[in-house]
N, CA and C atoms as a LAMMPS dump frame, in Angstrom:
ITEM: TIMESTEP
0
ITEM: NUMBER OF ATOMS
267
ITEM: BOX BOUNDS ff ff ff
-5.0000000000000000e+02 5.0000000000000000e+02
-5.0000000000000000e+02 5.0000000000000000e+02
-5.0000000000000000e+02 5.0000000000000000e+02
ITEM: ATOMS id mol type element x y z
1 1 1 N 364.197 -49.193 -329.857
2 1 2 C 363.018 -49.885 -330.548
3 1 3 C 364.057 -51.208 -331.04
4 2 1 N 363.716 -52.469 -330.95
5 2 2 C 364.507 -53.619 -331.454
6 2 3 C 364.392 -53.989 -333.231
7 3 1 N 365.393 -54.403 -333.722
8 3 2 C 365.323 -54.548 -334.927
9 3 3 C 365.249 -55.725 -335.565
10 4 1 N 364.823 -56.173 -336.3
11 4 2 C 364.555 -57.443 -336.819
12 4 3 C 365.069 -57.832 -338.386
13 5 1 N 365.813 -58.539 -338.572
14 5 2 C 366.04 -59.095 -339.903
15 5 3 C 365.11 -60.275 -340.414
16 6 1 N 364.633 -59.656 -341.853
17 6 2 C 363.855 -60.758 -342.24
18 6 3 C 364.421 -60.82 -343.884
19 7 1 N 364.813 -62.196 -343.995
20 7 2 C 365.103 -62.592 -344.985
21 7 3 C 364.164 -62.695 -346.209
22 8 1 N 364.728 -62.044 -347.564
23 8 2 C 363.438 -62.329 -348.409
24 8 3 C 363.18 -63.848 -348.946
25 9 1 N 361.833 -64.333 -348.993
26 9 2 C 361.7 -65.693 -349.567
27 9 3 C 362.093 -65.883 -351.257
28 10 1 N 362.811 -66.605 -351.465
29 10 2 C 363.032 -66.851 -352.837
30 10 3 C 362.111 -68.117 -353.304
31 11 1 N 360.775 -67.749 -353.808
32 11 2 C 359.957 -68.924 -353.989
33 11 3 C 360.557 -69.642 -355.473
34 12 1 N 360.015 -70.987 -355.291
35 12 2 C 360.284 -71.574 -356.569
36 12 3 C 358.944 -72.164 -357.112
37 13 1 N 358.836 -71.553 -358.307
38 13 2 C 357.396 -71.934 -358.769
39 13 3 C 357.612 -72.977 -360.062
40 14 1 N 356.763 -73.437 -360.149
41 14 2 C 356.477 -74.287 -361.447
42 14 3 C 356.031 -73.872 -362.598
43 15 1 N 355.907 -74.557 -363.221
44 15 2 C 355.353 -73.828 -364.755
45 15 3 C 353.599 -73.243 -364.625
46 16 1 N 353.088 -73.885 -363.937
47 16 2 C 351.813 -73.332 -363.771
48 16 3 C 351.609 -72.223 -362.474
49 17 1 N 352.912 -71.565 -362.092
50 17 2 C 353.026 -70.66 -361.175
51 17 3 C 352.717 -71.227 -359.666
52 18 1 N 352.504 -72.347 -359.204
53 18 2 C 352.444 -73.257 -358.637
54 18 3 C 353.953 -73.361 -358.011
55 19 1 N 354.115 -74.422 -356.394
56 19 2 C 355.155 -75.021 -356.243
57 19 3 C 356.021 -75.695 -357.082
58 20 1 N 357.09 -75.677 -357.249
59 20 2 C 357.984 -76.83 -358.457
60 20 3 C 357.929 -77.994 -357.56
61 21 1 N 357.624 -78.986 -358.737
62 21 2 C 357.496 -80.687 -357.853
63 21 3 C 358.918 -81.059 -357.851
64 22 1 N 359.753 -80.109 -358.497
65 22 2 C 361.225 -80.637 -358.137
66 22 3 C 361.455 -80.502 -356.696
67 23 1 N 361.168 -79.268 -356.105
68 23 2 C 361.405 -78.687 -354.901
69 23 3 C 360.771 -79.518 -354.064
70 24 1 N 359.528 -79.98 -354.102
71 24 2 C 358.716 -80.768 -353.214
72 24 3 C 359.495 -82.083 -353.174
73 25 1 N 359.856 -82.826 -354.433
74 25 2 C 360.45 -83.829 -354.234
75 25 3 C 361.553 -83.845 -353.515
76 26 1 N 362.479 -82.81 -353.833
77 26 2 C 364.015 -82.995 -353.102
78 26 3 C 363.349 -83.101 -351.563
79 27 1 N 362.388 -81.851 -351.064
80 27 2 C 362.161 -81.872 -349.706
81 27 3 C 361.796 -83.198 -348.969
82 28 1 N 361.111 -83.916 -349.977
83 28 2 C 360.059 -85.203 -349.368
84 28 3 C 362.056 -86.089 -349.08
85 29 1 N 362.722 -85.943 -349.843
86 29 2 C 363.763 -87.045 -349.939
87 29 3 C 364.595 -86.5 -348.988
88 30 1 N 364.774 -85.275 -348.619
89 30 2 C 365.388 -84.904 -347.88
90 30 3 C 364.906 -85.377 -346.312
91 31 1 N 363.703 -85.347 -346.306
92 31 2 C 362.931 -85.934 -344.883
93 31 3 C 362.928 -87.113 -344.69
94 32 1 N 362.728 -87.726 -345.948
95 32 2 C 362.898 -89.358 -345.777
96 32 3 C 364.168 -89.563 -345.277
97 33 1 N 365.205 -89.159 -345.823
98 33 2 C 366.838 -89.473 -344.948
99 33 3 C 366.834 -89.074 -343.547
100 34 1 N 366.329 -87.773 -343.265
101 34 2 C 366.454 -87.639 -342.066
102 34 3 C 365.697 -88.588 -341.207
103 35 1 N 364.616 -88.935 -341.436
104 35 2 C 363.533 -90.285 -340.606
105 35 3 C 364.767 -91.398 -340.753
106 36 1 N 365.163 -92.034 -341.726
107 36 2 C 366.062 -92.781 -342.168
108 36 3 C 367.394 -92.634 -340.894
109 37 1 N 367.595 -91.483 -340.988
110 37 2 C 369.066 -91.533 -339.788
111 37 3 C 368.51 -91.459 -338.339
112 38 1 N 367.075 -90.851 -338.283
113 38 2 C 366.822 -91.152 -336.643
114 38 3 C 366.582 -92.798 -336.482
115 39 1 N 366.04 -93.337 -337.477
116 39 2 C 365.707 -94.56 -337.132
117 39 3 C 367.27 -95.745 -336.946
118 40 1 N 368.516 -95.298 -337.631
119 40 2 C 369.293 -95.841 -337.793
120 40 3 C 370.116 -95.533 -336.196
121 41 1 N 369.844 -94.273 -335.886
122 41 2 C 370.416 -93.873 -334.893
123 41 3 C 369.725 -94.536 -333.507
124 42 1 N 368.699 -94.506 -333.504
125 42 2 C 367.647 -95.536 -332.619
126 42 3 C 368.436 -97.037 -332.422
127 43 1 N 368.789 -97.61 -333.506
128 43 2 C 369.033 -98.952 -333.576
129 43 3 C 370.718 -99.119 -332.916
130 44 1 N 371.459 -98.022 -333.281
131 44 2 C 372.49 -97.721 -332.655
132 44 3 C 372.632 -97.529 -331.68
133 45 1 N 371.7 -96.887 -330.573
134 45 2 C 371.233 -96.736 -328.947
135 45 3 C 371.157 -98.125 -328.609
136 46 1 N 370.496 -98.84 -329.372
137 46 2 C 369.757 -100.134 -328.84
138 46 3 C 371.084 -100.983 -328.842
139 47 1 N 371.912 -100.766 -329.556
140 47 2 C 373.361 -101.734 -329.704
141 47 3 C 374.259 -101.314 -328.118
142 48 1 N 374.237 -99.872 -328.34
143 48 2 C 375.318 -99.27 -327.381
144 48 3 C 374.935 -99.797 -326.081
145 49 1 N 373.513 -99.594 -325.915
146 49 2 C 373.011 -100.011 -324.629
147 49 3 C 373.178 -101.564 -323.876
148 50 1 N 373.129 -102.576 -325.389
149 50 2 C 373.144 -104.101 -325.007
150 50 3 C 374.848 -104.22 -324.834
151 51 1 N 375.111 -105.565 -324.552
152 51 2 C 376.391 -105.862 -324.577
153 51 3 C 377.068 -105.235 -323.52
154 52 1 N 378.339 -105.382 -323.707
155 52 2 C 379.597 -104.847 -322.643
156 52 3 C 380.044 -103.263 -322.943
157 53 1 N 379.305 -102.54 -323.823
158 53 2 C 379.97 -101.279 -324.17
159 53 3 C 380.089 -100.556 -322.862
160 54 1 N 381.494 -99.776 -322.745
161 54 2 C 381.333 -98.939 -321.546
162 54 3 C 380.672 -97.4 -322.147
163 55 1 N 379.76 -96.777 -321.44
164 55 2 C 379.38 -95.162 -321.577
165 55 3 C 380.062 -94.515 -320.751
166 56 1 N 380.115 -93.08 -321.418
167 56 2 C 380.695 -91.972 -320.758
168 56 3 C 380.351 -91.735 -319.372
169 57 1 N 381.393 -91.502 -318.506
170 57 2 C 380.956 -90.856 -317.303
171 57 3 C 379.737 -90.042 -317.162
172 58 1 N 378.673 -90.52 -316.612
173 58 2 C 377.641 -89.918 -315.952
174 58 3 C 376.371 -89.966 -316.715
175 59 1 N 377.035 -91.127 -317.816
176 59 2 C 375.783 -91.495 -318.7
177 59 3 C 375.258 -92.685 -318.483
178 60 1 N 373.819 -92.882 -318.483
179 60 2 C 373.269 -94.053 -317.957
180 60 3 C 372.591 -94.749 -319.47
181 61 1 N 372.071 -95.885 -319.284
182 61 2 C 371.731 -96.425 -320.783
183 61 3 C 370.427 -95.577 -321.421
184 62 1 N 369.818 -94.927 -320.377
185 62 2 C 368.675 -94.013 -320.932
186 62 3 C 369.152 -92.778 -321.485
187 63 1 N 370.526 -92.589 -321.22
188 63 2 C 370.43 -91.194 -321.884
189 63 3 C 371.106 -91.458 -323.569
190 64 1 N 371.576 -92.926 -323.471
191 64 2 C 372.22 -92.998 -324.784
192 64 3 C 371.391 -92.538 -325.923
193 65 1 N 370.165 -92.74 -326.141
194 65 2 C 369.338 -92.059 -327.65
195 65 3 C 369.497 -90.893 -327.834
196 66 1 N 369.494 -90.239 -326.84
197 66 2 C 369.747 -88.703 -326.568
198 66 3 C 371.394 -88.389 -327.277
199 67 1 N 372.174 -89.091 -326.338
200 67 2 C 373.677 -88.706 -326.488
201 67 3 C 373.686 -88.777 -328.436
202 68 1 N 373.405 -89.838 -328.583
203 68 2 C 373.636 -90.055 -330.339
204 68 3 C 373.225 -89.272 -330.937
205 69 1 N 371.787 -88.691 -330.795
206 69 2 C 370.964 -87.932 -331.871
207 69 3 C 371.954 -86.469 -331.368
208 70 1 N 372.366 -86.055 -330.427
209 70 2 C 372.995 -85.034 -330.237
210 70 3 C 374.519 -85.097 -330.843
211 71 1 N 374.988 -86.334 -331.043
212 71 2 C 376.547 -86.426 -331.248
213 71 3 C 376.477 -86.153 -332.728
214 72 1 N 375.594 -86.973 -333.378
215 72 2 C 375.413 -86.975 -334.902
216 72 3 C 374.429 -85.922 -335.215
217 73 1 N 374.019 -84.978 -334.515
218 73 2 C 372.877 -83.959 -335.176
219 73 3 C 373.294 -83.04 -336.116
220 74 1 N 374.432 -82.549 -336.461
221 74 2 C 374.925 -81.696 -337.265
222 74 3 C 375.383 -82.587 -338.61
223 75 1 N 375.7 -84.026 -338.588
224 75 2 C 376.2 -84.692 -339.558
225 75 3 C 374.922 -84.64 -340.657
226 76 1 N 375.222 -84.653 -342.221
227 76 2 C 374.12 -84.753 -342.969
228 76 3 C 373.514 -86.324 -342.639
229 77 1 N 372.512 -86.515 -343.055
230 77 2 C 371.999 -87.687 -343.225
231 77 3 C 372.903 -88.78 -344.124
232 78 1 N 373.18 -88.268 -345.462
233 78 2 C 374.302 -88.863 -346.529
234 78 3 C 374.987 -89.67 -345.621
235 79 1 N 375.991 -88.896 -344.87
236 79 2 C 376.856 -89.295 -344.081
237 79 3 C 376.838 -90.152 -342.949
238 80 1 N 375.82 -90.217 -342.45
239 80 2 C 375.053 -91.303 -341.328
240 80 3 C 375.071 -92.555 -341.752
241 81 1 N 374.047 -92.433 -342.813
242 81 2 C 373.378 -93.68 -343.376
243 81 3 C 374.271 -94.307 -344.217
244 82 1 N 374.297 -95.843 -344.218
245 82 2 C 375.191 -96.697 -345.006
246 82 3 C 376.276 -97.318 -343.705
247 83 1 N 375.911 -96.759 -342.458
248 83 2 C 377.072 -97.305 -341.701
249 83 3 C 376.099 -98.124 -340.816
250 84 1 N 376.636 -99.15 -340.154
251 84 2 C 376.472 -100.316 -339.175
252 84 3 C 375.987 -99.489 -338.147
253 85 1 N 374.803 -99.735 -337.114
254 85 2 C 374.76 -99.39 -335.916
255 85 3 C 375.741 -99.346 -335.205
256 86 1 N 376.605 -100.368 -334.88
257 86 2 C 377.682 -101.102 -333.961
258 86 3 C 378.641 -99.761 -334.677
259 87 1 N 379.194 -99.321 -335.422
260 87 2 C 380.072 -98.506 -335.632
261 87 3 C 379.517 -97.308 -335.107
262 88 1 N 378.314 -96.62 -335.44
263 88 2 C 377.801 -95.364 -334.734
264 88 3 C 377.798 -95.098 -333.259
265 89 1 N 377.365 -96.837 -332.503
266 89 2 C 377.507 -96.616 -331.295
267 89 3 C 379.028 -96.453 -330.595
């Protein structure tokens, strides 16, 4: 029989017993930062595909958006935001 591990949930309740507004606000802010990161990386891909930039061997211009998303996937949005698209490309 396979064993599964289930992590207990740690609910964050607000004063009325519902979800904490602070946690929802924080989640919304994180999601907004992730969306901005995606848009910035899309602009970086456009920069990388235009001009005379050399691409990695075996990589086509159509591969660039996925390549940049993969390259920066583990970077927190806060580390990526604030850079110019050309820097990221």
